[in-house]
SEKOL-185502 format. One line per field, with one value per residue: x, y negated, z negated of N, C-alpha, C, O in turn; residue in one letter; residue number from 0. Coordinates in nm, 3 decimals. Layout:
! SEKOL-185502
n_east c(X, ...)
n_north c(Y, ...)
n_up c(Z, ...)
ca_east c(X, ...)
ca_north c(Y, ...)
ca_up c(Z, ...)
c_east c(X, ...)
c_north c(Y, ...)
c_up c(Z, ...)
o_east c(X, ...)
o_north c(Y, ...)
o_up c(Z, ...)
r c(A, ...)
k c(NUM, ...)
END
This chain:
! SEKOL-185502
n_east c(10.150, 10.298, 10.117, 10.089, 10.367, 10.383, 10.181, 10.255, 10.529, 10.624, 10.873, 11.036, 11.233, 11.191, 11.318, 11.579, 11.631, 11.640, 11.836, 12.051, 12.055, 12.154, 12.438, 12.455, 12.508, 12.335, 12.347, 12.382, 12.139, 11.958, 11.995, 11.933, 11.642, 11.575, 11.629, 11.477, 11.219, 11.244, 11.247, 10.997, 10.811, 10.895, 10.791, 10.518, 10.451, 10.526, 10.301, 10.104, 10.119, 10.100, 9.848, 9.711, 9.768, 9.656, 9.387, 9.342, 9.386, 9.166, 8.958, 9.016, 8.968, 8.706, 8.568, 8.327, 8.391, 8.505, 8.485, 8.254, 8.065, 8.108, 8.006, 8.058, 8.194, 8.133, 7.900, 7.855, 7.609, 7.589, 7.777, 7.725, 7.524, 7.653, 7.783, 7.591)
n_north c(-8.933, -8.691, -8.482, -8.515, -8.484, -8.210, -8.118, -8.167, -8.156, -7.875, -7.773, -7.957, -8.063, -8.189, -8.195, -8.136, -8.362, -8.548, -8.473, -8.521, -8.791, -8.886, -8.949, -9.215, -9.562, -9.872, -10.070, -9.891, -9.742, -9.925, -10.029, -9.781, -9.766, -9.997, -9.936, -9.698, -9.824, -10.006, -9.819, -9.678, -9.882, -9.943, -9.702, -9.705, -9.938, -9.845, -9.620, -9.767, -9.901, -9.687, -9.591, -9.797, -9.809, -9.562, -9.608, -9.797, -9.620, -9.457, -9.635, -9.702, -9.439, -9.392, -9.610, -9.659, -9.488, -9.628, -9.503, -9.361, -9.526, -9.556, -9.480, -9.230, -9.047, -8.810, -8.751, -8.685, -8.510, -8.445, -8.279, -8.069, -7.961, -7.858, -7.634, -7.454)
n_up c(-13.475, -13.501, -13.420, -13.147, -13.064, -13.103, -12.938, -12.698, -12.675, -12.772, -12.845, -12.987, -13.232, -13.519, -13.764, -13.691, -13.527, -13.714, -13.875, -13.722, -13.688, -13.917, -13.942, -13.794, -13.781, -13.898, -13.695, -13.451, -13.482, -13.471, -13.200, -13.052, -13.118, -12.981, -12.729, -12.705, -12.733, -12.482, -12.277, -12.317, -12.237, -11.988, -11.868, -11.932, -11.775, -11.501, -11.501, -11.519, -11.267, -11.084, -11.147, -11.029, -10.764, -10.730, -10.777, -10.539, -10.349, -10.358, -10.300, -10.059, -9.948, -10.014, -9.867, -9.572, -9.268, -8.961, -8.733, -8.744, -8.644, -8.368, -8.037, -7.898, -8.082, -8.272, -8.571, -8.911, -8.910, -8.650, -8.622, -8.806, -8.690, -8.454, -8.542, -8.636)
ca_east c(10.242, 10.358, 10.035, 10.126, 10.451, 10.363, 10.088, 10.319, 10.661, 10.631, 11.007, 11.080, 11.239, 11.222, 11.418, 11.703, 11.701, 11.667, 11.985, 12.170, 12.068, 12.215, 12.573, 12.460, 12.489, 12.234, 12.371, 12.355, 11.993, 11.872, 12.013, 11.864, 11.515, 11.548, 11.644, 11.346, 11.101, 11.213, 11.190, 10.849, 10.744, 10.900, 10.712, 10.387, 10.453, 10.501, 10.188, 9.991, 10.157, 10.066, 9.730, 9.666, 9.777, 9.549, 9.265, 9.346, 9.383, 9.020, 8.890, 9.025, 8.907, 8.539, 8.506, 8.297, 8.476, 8.440, 8.468, 8.143, 7.983, 8.150, 7.898, 8.114, 8.228, 7.994, 7.872, 7.847, 7.486, 7.617, 7.890, 7.648, 7.440, 7.734, 7.838, 7.478)
ca_north c(-8.906, -8.546, -8.405, -8.546, -8.413, -8.048, -8.061, -8.199, -8.094, -7.798, -7.723, -8.071, -8.010, -8.318, -8.192, -8.121, -8.489, -8.628, -8.458, -8.601, -8.923, -8.935, -9.024, -9.318, -9.671, -9.942, -10.109, -9.793, -9.693, -10.038, -10.008, -9.672, -9.806, -10.109, -9.865, -9.643, -9.927, -10.030, -9.702, -9.677, -10.007, -9.912, -9.579, -9.774, -10.029, -9.751, -9.537, -9.869, -9.929, -9.597, -9.591, -9.909, -9.742, -9.452, -9.670, -9.816, -9.521, -9.413, -9.737, -9.666, -9.306, -9.425, -9.711, -9.588, -9.499, -9.732, -9.396, -9.314, -9.626, -9.528, -9.392, -9.108, -8.961, -8.708, -8.796, -8.545, -8.446, -8.377, -8.155, -7.966, -7.906, -7.782, -7.501, -7.377)
ca_up c(-13.360, -13.490, -13.355, -12.994, -13.013, -13.125, -12.852, -12.543, -12.698, -12.881, -12.864, -13.046, -13.379, -13.574, -13.882, -13.627, -13.503, -13.824, -13.929, -13.613, -13.694, -14.048, -13.900, -13.723, -13.870, -13.890, -13.570, -13.367, -13.490, -13.401, -13.050, -12.996, -13.125, -12.888, -12.595, -12.686, -12.693, -12.351, -12.209, -12.323, -12.196, -11.846, -11.845, -11.930, -11.657, -11.414, -11.514, -11.470, -11.133, -11.023, -11.165, -10.987, -10.643, -10.710, -10.736, -10.428, -10.247, -10.393, -10.255, -9.919, -9.914, -10.017, -9.766, -9.449, -9.141, -8.845, -8.640, -8.720, -8.568, -8.227, -7.963, -7.855, -8.175, -8.340, -8.700, -8.978, -8.882, -8.521, -8.633, -8.893, -8.565, -8.345, -8.592, -8.667)
c_east c(10.297, 10.273, 10.063, 10.252, 10.438, 10.272, 10.162, 10.447, 10.685, 10.761, 11.089, 11.095, 11.286, 11.312, 11.570, 11.741, 11.706, 11.817, 12.084, 12.170, 12.128, 12.355, 12.565, 12.441, 12.361, 12.206, 12.291, 12.191, 11.920, 11.877, 11.940, 11.698, 11.485, 11.529, 11.507, 11.228, 11.098, 11.206, 11.053, 10.768, 10.770, 10.809, 10.541, 10.366, 10.430, 10.373, 10.091, 9.997, 10.088, 9.925, 9.633, 9.677, 9.673, 9.421, 9.242, 9.319, 9.231, 8.926, 8.876, 8.939, 8.748, 8.482, 8.446, 8.370, 8.420, 8.427, 8.327, 8.040, 8.018, 8.050, 7.943, 8.164, 8.122, 8.018, 7.877, 7.707, 7.523, 7.712, 7.832, 7.570, 7.518, 7.768, 7.721, 7.475)
c_north c(-8.762, -8.454, -8.419, -8.459, -8.264, -8.007, -8.086, -8.169, -7.986, -7.747, -7.839, -8.024, -8.153, -8.322, -8.177, -8.284, -8.585, -8.617, -8.506, -8.733, -8.982, -8.993, -9.147, -9.444, -9.775, -10.020, -10.000, -9.739, -9.805, -10.039, -9.908, -9.690, -9.903, -10.022, -9.788, -9.722, -9.965, -9.935, -9.675, -9.784, -9.971, -9.796, -9.641, -9.854, -9.932, -9.678, -9.636, -9.895, -9.820, -9.565, -9.693, -9.868, -9.654, -9.509, -9.754, -9.744, -9.478, -9.506, -9.708, -9.542, -9.341, -9.502, -9.592, -9.600, -9.580, -9.641, -9.374, -9.425, -9.646, -9.457, -9.260, -9.015, -8.926, -8.742, -8.659, -8.462, -8.371, -8.238, -8.047, -7.889, -7.817, -7.657, -7.419, -7.273)
c_up c(-13.381, -13.385, -13.207, -12.974, -13.023, -12.988, -12.702, -12.563, -12.801, -12.927, -12.940, -13.203, -13.455, -13.695, -13.812, -13.599, -13.612, -13.908, -13.857, -13.643, -13.821, -14.030, -13.846, -13.825, -13.824, -13.723, -13.433, -13.364, -13.428, -13.254, -12.971, -13.006, -13.022, -12.734, -12.576, -12.650, -12.556, -12.266, -12.206, -12.253, -12.023, -11.812, -11.843, -11.818, -11.527, -11.385, -11.459, -11.306, -11.049, -11.036, -11.055, -10.829, -10.606, -10.665, -10.604, -10.316, -10.238, -10.312, -10.090, -9.852, -9.902, -9.919, -9.628, -9.360, -9.031, -8.733, -8.615, -8.662, -8.413, -8.161, -7.955, -7.963, -8.261, -8.512, -8.782, -8.941, -8.744, -8.523, -8.705, -8.751, -8.468, -8.391, -8.629, -8.560)
o_east c(10.344, 10.320, 10.055, 10.254, 10.493, 10.280, 10.123, 10.505, 10.756, 10.768, 11.209, 11.011, 11.396, 11.372, 11.669, 11.849, 11.769, 11.883, 12.194, 12.273, 12.151, 12.388, 12.673, 12.375, 12.297, 12.103, 12.196, 12.133, 11.831, 11.773, 11.894, 11.627, 11.373, 11.440, 11.436, 11.153, 10.990, 11.152, 10.995, 10.654, 10.677, 10.748, 10.461, 10.258, 10.327, 10.332, 10.009, 9.897, 10.022, 9.873, 9.519, 9.578, 9.612, 9.358, 9.126, 9.256, 9.176, 8.824, 8.776, 8.870, 8.680, 8.367, 8.497, 8.427, 8.299, 8.365, 8.278, 7.925, 7.967, 7.998, 7.873, 8.178, 8.038, 8.128, 7.898, 7.713, 7.493, 7.715, 7.874, 7.571, 7.467, 7.787, 7.749, 7.386)
o_north c(-8.708, -8.379, -8.313, -8.374, -8.199, -7.896, -8.024, -8.149, -8.003, -7.684, -7.818, -7.971, -8.207, -8.423, -8.207, -8.332, -8.691, -8.699, -8.532, -8.798, -9.102, -9.085, -9.207, -9.436, -9.753, -10.028, -10.019, -9.704, -9.787, -10.048, -9.927, -9.640, -9.898, -10.040, -9.797, -9.695, -9.968, -9.967, -9.650, -9.757, -9.974, -9.811, -9.614, -9.841, -9.940, -9.668, -9.608, -9.908, -9.854, -9.510, -9.669, -9.903, -9.652, -9.482, -9.777, -9.777, -9.464, -9.459, -9.697, -9.541, -9.321, -9.481, -9.484, -9.708, -9.595, -9.681, -9.368, -9.386, -9.734, -9.365, -9.171, -8.898, -9.001, -8.756, -8.549, -8.339, -8.253, -8.137, -7.933, -7.768, -7.721, -7.566, -7.303, -7.188)
o_up c(-13.281, -13.299, -13.144, -12.886, -12.934, -12.935, -12.603, -12.456, -12.900, -13.033, -12.956, -13.276, -13.445, -13.730, -13.878, -13.635, -13.605, -13.971, -13.905, -13.629, -13.833, -14.105, -13.844, -13.928, -13.721, -13.656, -13.358, -13.262, -13.345, -13.189, -12.858, -12.919, -12.971, -12.650, -12.475, -12.556, -12.495, -12.160, -12.101, -12.215, -11.943, -11.707, -11.753, -11.760, -11.459, -11.269, -11.371, -11.235, -10.951, -10.939, -11.015, -10.764, -10.500, -10.562, -10.567, -10.215, -10.128, -10.261, -10.020, -9.750, -9.802, -9.879, -9.595, -9.345, -9.014, -8.634, -8.502, -8.638, -8.344, -8.225, -8.004, -7.929, -8.310, -8.565, -8.732, -8.948, -8.727, -8.453, -8.682, -8.730, -8.410, -8.310, -8.657, -8.558)
r c(M, S, D, Y, L, M, R, Y, L, P, E, F, D, E, A, A, V, R, Q, N, L, V, G, Y, G, P, E, E, L, T, H, M, L, I, T, A, Y, K, E, K, R, V, L, A, K, M, I, A, E, L, S, S, K, Q, E, R, I, K, G, I, V, D, E, P, S, T, L, S, S, M, P, D, V, P, G, P, D, D, L, R, K, M, F, E)
k c(0, 1, 2, 3, 4, 5, 6, 7, 8, 9, 10, 11, 12, 13, 14, 15, 16, 17, 18, 19, 20, 21, 22, 23, 24, 25, 26, 27, 28, 29, 30, 31, 32, 33, 34, 35, 36, 37, 38, 39, 40, 41, 42, 43, 44, 45, 46, 47, 48, 49, 50, 51, 52, 53, 54, 55, 56, 57, 58, 59, 60, 61, 62, 63, 64, 65, 66, 67, 68, 69, 70, 71, 72, 73, 74, 75, 76, 77, 78, 79, 80, 81, 82, 83)
END
């Protein structure tokens, strides 16, 4: 875990955080641990939801357009010929 902290949070000072936690009791530390776990789960679910939306958008973008089958709409080859 320390490698990830140094990579993504180089300003994170583990010694200072440990020093700050010395004054807390077991109940407070347990509450902080549970809260951190809940936050991590929420972030994981948000990332999964955003990834799902991104995959749906990619699927929509990759679908062939219905405009290309319309008779008066120029296709990619027609556009290339027009600009040559």
